C-alpha positions as CSV (number, residue, x, y, z in Angstrom):
1,M,-5.5,6.7,6.6
2,A,-2.5,5.1,4.5
3,L,-1.5,8.5,3.3
4,A,-1.8,10.2,6.7
5,A,0.3,7.2,8.3
6,W,2.9,7.6,5.5
7,G,3.2,11.2,6.0
8,N,3.4,10.9,10.0
9,A,6.1,8.3,9.6
10,R,8.4,11.1,8.1
11,L,7.8,13.5,10.9
12,D,9.1,14.1,14.3
13,P,6.3,12.7,16.6
14,Q,5.8,16.5,18.1
15,K,5.3,17.8,14.5
16,R,2.3,15.4,13.6
17,S,-1.0,17.5,13.3
18,M,-3.1,14.3,13.8
19,I,-2.9,10.7,14.8
20,L,-5.0,7.7,14.3
21,V,-6.1,6.3,17.8
22,D,-8.4,3.6,18.9
23,A,-11.9,5.2,19.6
24,H,-12.4,3.4,22.7
25,S,-8.9,3.0,24.4
26,G,-7.3,6.1,22.9
27,E,-4.3,4.0,22.1
28,E,-2.3,5.1,19.1
29,V,-2.5,2.5,16.2
30,E,-0.5,1.9,13.1
31,P,-2.7,1.2,10.0
32,V,-1.2,-1.4,7.4
33,V,-2.5,-1.9,4.0
34,V,-3.1,-5.8,3.1
35,D,-4.2,-7.8,0.4
36,A,-8.0,-8.5,0.6
37,A,-7.7,-11.8,-0.4
38,T,-5.1,-13.3,1.7
39,G,-4.8,-10.7,4.5
40,R,-0.9,-10.4,3.7
41,R,0.8,-6.9,4.3
42,L,1.5,-5.2,1.2
43,D,4.6,-3.5,2.3
44,D,6.9,-6.5,1.7
45,S,8.6,-5.3,-1.8
46,D,10.1,-8.8,-2.5
47,A,6.3,-10.3,-2.6
48,F,4.5,-7.5,-4.3
49,V,5.4,-5.4,-7.0
50,F,3.6,-3.5,-9.7
51,T,3.3,-4.4,-13.3
52,A,1.9,-2.6,-16.2
53,G,-2.0,-2.9,-16.8
54,P,-3.9,-3.1,-19.8
55,A,-4.1,0.6,-20.5
56,A,-0.4,1.2,-20.0
57,S,1.3,3.3,-22.5
58,D,4.7,2.2,-23.9
59,A,6.7,4.2,-21.5
60,M,4.7,2.8,-18.6
61,R,5.3,-0.9,-20.2
62,G,9.0,0.1,-20.1
63,R,9.4,0.9,-16.6
64,Y,8.0,-2.4,-15.5
65,P,9.2,-6.0,-16.1
66,A,6.6,-8.3,-18.1
67,R,4.4,-9.8,-15.9
68,T,1.0,-11.6,-16.3
69,P,-1.5,-10.5,-13.6
70,H,-3.8,-13.5,-12.4
71,T,-7.0,-12.0,-12.0
72,P,-10.1,-13.6,-10.6
73,D,-11.5,-13.8,-14.2
74,S,-8.3,-15.0,-15.8
75,P,-7.9,-19.2,-16.0
């Protein structure tokens, strides 16, 4: 859904080959991606950023500032 919405956002409305609609009302809907824990939208680039993961290469680590991810298993 997110990829379809991303693609559709870049097209003239008349050039979209499919759209997401509410199954009952037929009203067009706009999907969003949210953090499952907080419900916050992830499209805020000031609030959410990528960081290198544990298996990242040196090149990947060089692309992202050092940040320590806090996972449910970390203290």
